[in-house]
N, C-alpha and C positions, 0 to 999 in steps of 0.2 A: 606525545600528546595526539588525542584522536580529534579530528574535525568531522562533525556530522552536519550534513546538509539536510533540510527537510525535517527538523527535531520536533516539530509541533504536530505533525501528522499522526495517524493512528500507529504506523510502524514506529515512527521516529520517536514518540512518547516512550513507547515500550523498550527501545533501543537505550535511550538515555537512562531509564530507570535501571535497567539491567546492568549497564556498564558503570553508572556511578555506585551501585551497590557492590559491584565487585572491585571497587577501589580504583578504576581507570581515570585519568585525568582527560577532561573532555573540554572541547570548545566548540559552542554552537552557532550555526550561521542563521541568525535571526533575522526573518525577512522585515524590510524597513516597513514601518507604519501599519503593520499588522498586529493585532491583539491576540496572545495566547497566555497560556498558564507559564509562568517561569520556574523551571526546575531549579533545585538548589545543588550546591557543591559543583557548580559549572562555570566556565568562562562564556560570555556571550559577547559576539561581535556582529554588528549589523552588515547586511549585504544582500545580495541577490545573484543567483547563478546565471541570470542573463547580463551580468556586469562582471567582466574578467578582472578589473583591477580590485574590486571588492573581494573577489576570491583569492587573489594572490595576497593581499592584505591579511585574510582570514587564515591563510596557511603558515604564518610565521610561526616557528617552534612546532610545527606539526610533522609527525612521521607516518600517520595512516590516516586515510579520508574514508568514511562510510557516506556513501552518496545516496539519500533517500529522497531528495527533493523531486515531486513530479507532481503533474495536474491530469486529473481524469477527463476533464472537459474544458472546452473553450467557454469562459465565463462572459465573453461578450461585452458590448459596450453599455448594455442596458444596466449593469452593475457598477458602471464607473471604471472599470478595469481593463486594460489592454492586453493582460497576459494571454496567451495562447497556448494550446497543448504542445506544439511543435517547438515552440520557442523555449519552454521549460524544459520539456523532456529531452529533446534532441540537441538543440542549440545549447542548452544549459549543459548538458554533458560534455559538448565539445569545449565550451569555456572552461569546465572544470579540468579537463585533460590538459588544455593549454596551460593553466594556472599551475597545475600539479607539477608539470614540466619546467616552468620558470621558477617555482618554489623549490624545486628538487625533491618533491615528494613522489615516493615511487609506489607505495602500496595504496590501492583503491580496492574497496568492497562496495559492491552496488546491488540493489534488489530490482530484479527485472520481473516478468510475469509469464506463466505458459500461456502459449497462444500468441506471444508477441514477435511479429515479423516485420521486416522493413517494407514487405509488399501487402501487407495486411489491408483490407477494405476499411477497417475501423480506424479512426484517427488516433485515439489512446494506443491500441495495439501497434499500430503502424510507427508511431513516435518512439515508444519504448523499444521496438525491434531496431530503429535506426540507431538508439542510443547503445544498445547491446552491441552492435557491430562496431560503433566508434570505440568502446572500451576494448574489445578483443582486439582492435588492431592499433592500439594506443603504445604499445611497447612497455606499458607500466606493469607492475607485478598485480594483476587484477584477480578478483573473484566476482562472477556474476552469479547471484543466487536466484534462479529462475523458478520463481515462487508460484505455488497454486494460490486460489483466491483466500485472501487473509480475513479472519473475523477476530473481533475485540472491540473494546471501547472506541467509538468513533469509526468504526468500519462502514463500509457502504452496503454490505450484504444483509447483515442482520438488521441494520438501520433501516433499510428498504422494506424488508419483509415486515418487520414489526410496525413500520410505518403504515403499509397498507393494511394490516390487520387492525389497527386502532382508528384508521381514518374510515374504514368500511364497516357497516353492520352486516352480520350473517355470513357474508361470503368472503373467498380469498381467491382471486383471480389468478392463475399461474401461467406465464408465457411459455410457448413452445411445449404446452401439454404437461408442463413441469418435468419432462424427461430429460433434460440436460444433465449431463453428469459433471460434477465438480469434486474437488478433494479438499476440503477447507482445513487451513491449518491455522491454529491459534496464534496471535500476534506475540505472546510470550514465547512460545516455541521458535518462532522466526527469530526473536531477538537472541535467543540462546544459540541458534545457528550462525548467526552473524557474529556473535562474541567468539565462538569457536573458530571460526574462518581466520581469525588473526593469529592463531597458532596451529592450525590444522595444515601441514604444508601439501597435503593431496589436494588441496582447494586452490593452490596457487596456479595461477594462469589457467583457470577453469571455469567452464559455464557449468554449474551444479543445479539440475532440476530437483526441487523438493515439494512435498506435499503432505497433507495430514493422514492419518491411519485409516481412513475410509473413504471409498468412492461412494458419494452420495448423489442421488437424483435431486433435482430443484425442489421437488414436492417433498421429499424426505428432509431436505435442510429446512423448509417452510414449516413442517411438522415439528421438529425439534425447536425451532424458534418460537412457535406458538405455545408450546409446552413450557419453555422457560418464562414466557410472559403471561402464562395462565389465561389465555384467550382461545376460545373456541371458534372456528369458522368452517365452513363448508367450502371444500376446494372446488374451483372451476377451472377446469384445465382448457385453455384457449390456443388453438393451433397457431403455428408459425405464421400461416397465411394472414392472420389477423393481429400481427403484431403491432403495426402502425396504429389501428384502431385502439388496441389495448393501451399502448403507450400515452395516447391522448387521454383515455379514460382514467389513467393512473396519474395523470400529470399533477393532480391537487393533492397527492397523497404526501405525507411527511417522508421526506428522505427520497422523494421522488427520483427515478432514473431518466435519462433522455431516452428518445426514440432509438437513436444510435446504439446506446447501452444495452437496452432490452433485446435489440437486434442481435448484439454481439453474445448474448446468452444462448444463441441458438446451437452453438457447437461443444462439444465436450472438452474440458481442459483438465486432465488428470496425468500422473506420472507414476513411477514405480511405487507400490505402496510403503515398502520399507526403506525408501530412500534416505530419511532423516537418519534412522538407526544406523544404516549402512555407513553413512558418511560422517556421522557425528556422534555416535554411540549412545543415544537415548531414544526412547520411544514417546513420540509426540501424544499430546493429550486428545481424547476423543471429544467431539464437539459438545455433547450435553453436559459435560462436566465444566465448561469454561464460558458459560453464559451469564454470569452474575452482572455483567454491565447491563443487561436488559432488565433487571428488576427496578420496580417502580419505587421501592422504599429505600434506595441507596443514598447515601449522602450527596448533596448538592456540591457541584465543584466549586472552588475558590474563584475570587474574581481574576479576570486576565490581566495581562500586563502589555502595554504598548511600547514597542522598541522603535523611538522616533529616528527619522534620517539625521 
């Protein structure tokens, strides 16, 4: 059986759908008191990566862990939550490793991100870098997929760009002059890579950088996103020196990013273009073909389910 942490996020939902469709037996670590859509044909157990015992309990009869639980930002006290980025990403990973040792589960697959370093100036990338180092030194049979930015239903990238476009008339401000290079990978292709890691021995005890089939500037990604939403806006390229002012200006937009997140978009995050094909034997999708989640006429989501403590 496979335990999936973070099964309700953008990547987690795609992984659960992929693995259940392939006939795998799944157990999902469902965060206490959070409301999310409950998938079918899975076992659900309540817990939290910040609670070691809940992880040990969840790992009963488990032989593989797919660790996807992460937090992009400190949600702060204003929302009534005490979770912090480092507690979830770094400490949560340390707890997972300890629980895996106690439960005698040796195979761990996790998803990191390009640009993650333990000494990064940005909290999210720093915490993900720490988590990666812990996994690499854990002694477990690990695979770290160091992924390029992910897009798909519930992502932050296209949600943010489409949010700006629908929140503002006429113009589309782009931070860092829209020149930052990213290599977006569709969440369905990332899920396929995760599944193939379970049987691809060349990924065992390896950090594997992966990305989409194109290196695109932020302005190119914005244009592709606007085309998918059928919205026309005039791009206004804002230099990096005005990032702080821009982040405040965009704070009211749907899917708004924090000042730190916009600032973190200042540097390129790309890898080898053919990395997915070389490691996993298939060609990932090009971005314009996988943006159906942005269509306004798609069916509304079912009501969510709360898993009580």
